[in-house]
N, C-alpha and C positions, 0 to 999 in steps of 0.2 A: 481526477479533474472533472470527469463527466458527472460524478455524484455531487461535486461542488456546484456546478451549474444547475443541476436539477434542484438542489436545495435552495439556490437563489431564486429559481422560478417559482418556488412554493413560498418562501419566506418574504421576499420583497412585495408581492401583491398583498399578502396578509398584513404586512406593516403599513402599506399604503391604505388599506381598508381601515385599519385601526386609526390612522391619522385622519382620514376623511370622516370617520364617525365622530371623532373627538373635536375636530376643527373643521366646520362646514365649508369655509372658503377653500380649503385644500382640495376638495373634490372638484370644484370649478377649475382650479389651477391644473389638476391632473388632466381634466378634459381638454383644456386649452393647449396644454403641452402635447397631448396626443394628436390634436388637429394639426398643430405645427409640424410635428414629426411625420405625420402621414403625408402632408404635402411636400415636405422636404425629401422623404424617401421616394415618393412617386415622381417627383421632378427629376431626381438623379436617374432613376430607372428609365423614365421616358426619354430623357436626353441621350442616355447610352444606347438604348434600343434604336433611336432615330439615327445616331451616329453610325451604328453598325449597319443599318439599312442603307444609308447614303454611301458608305464605303463598299457596299456589296460584299461584305464578309459574312461568314457563317456565325450566327449568334452564339452557338455553343463554344466556339473558340474565343469569343470576345467577352464572355460572361464575367470574367475576373475583374474587368474594369470597374464595374459597379459593386461587386461583392467585396472588393478591397478598398472601396471608397469610404472614408470616414463619415462623409455627409450622408451615406446610405446606412452604414453599420450602426451608428449611434442612435439615429431615430428608429431604426428597425428593432434595435435592442430594447428601447423604451416601449415600443408597441408590443413587444414580446412579453413584457411584464404588465402592461396596461390592460391587455385583454383578460388575463386571469383576474386582475383587480376588478374589472367591471363585472365579471361573473361572480366573484366573491361578494361584491356590494349588492348585486341583485339577490343573492342568497341570504345575506345578513340583514337587509333592510325590510321593513314591513311593507307589504303590498296593500294598495288601496283598491278595493273591489268596486267596479263600476256596475251600478244597478240601473239598467235602462227601464224605459216605460213598458 
């Protein structure tokens, strides 16, 4: 199962890169989805940390509230494949060199 997840972390970003290179609007869609996922995951994380602090409980015992929350897991999973996608895109696309005065 670990090998399956490792292969997904390699294959999915490469497929995303292929799609983005063939269909330019897809890249903007991937970026927009990443922004939404970032704010969604950050909101769940911040609200659970705030709830833990207001209840005066230890964070390490309450960590499973957001780790098992689908509103955190799904966006975090997308960000987990989005980051390698961005790295692949920076590797595969041509860089424009800036020549200053």
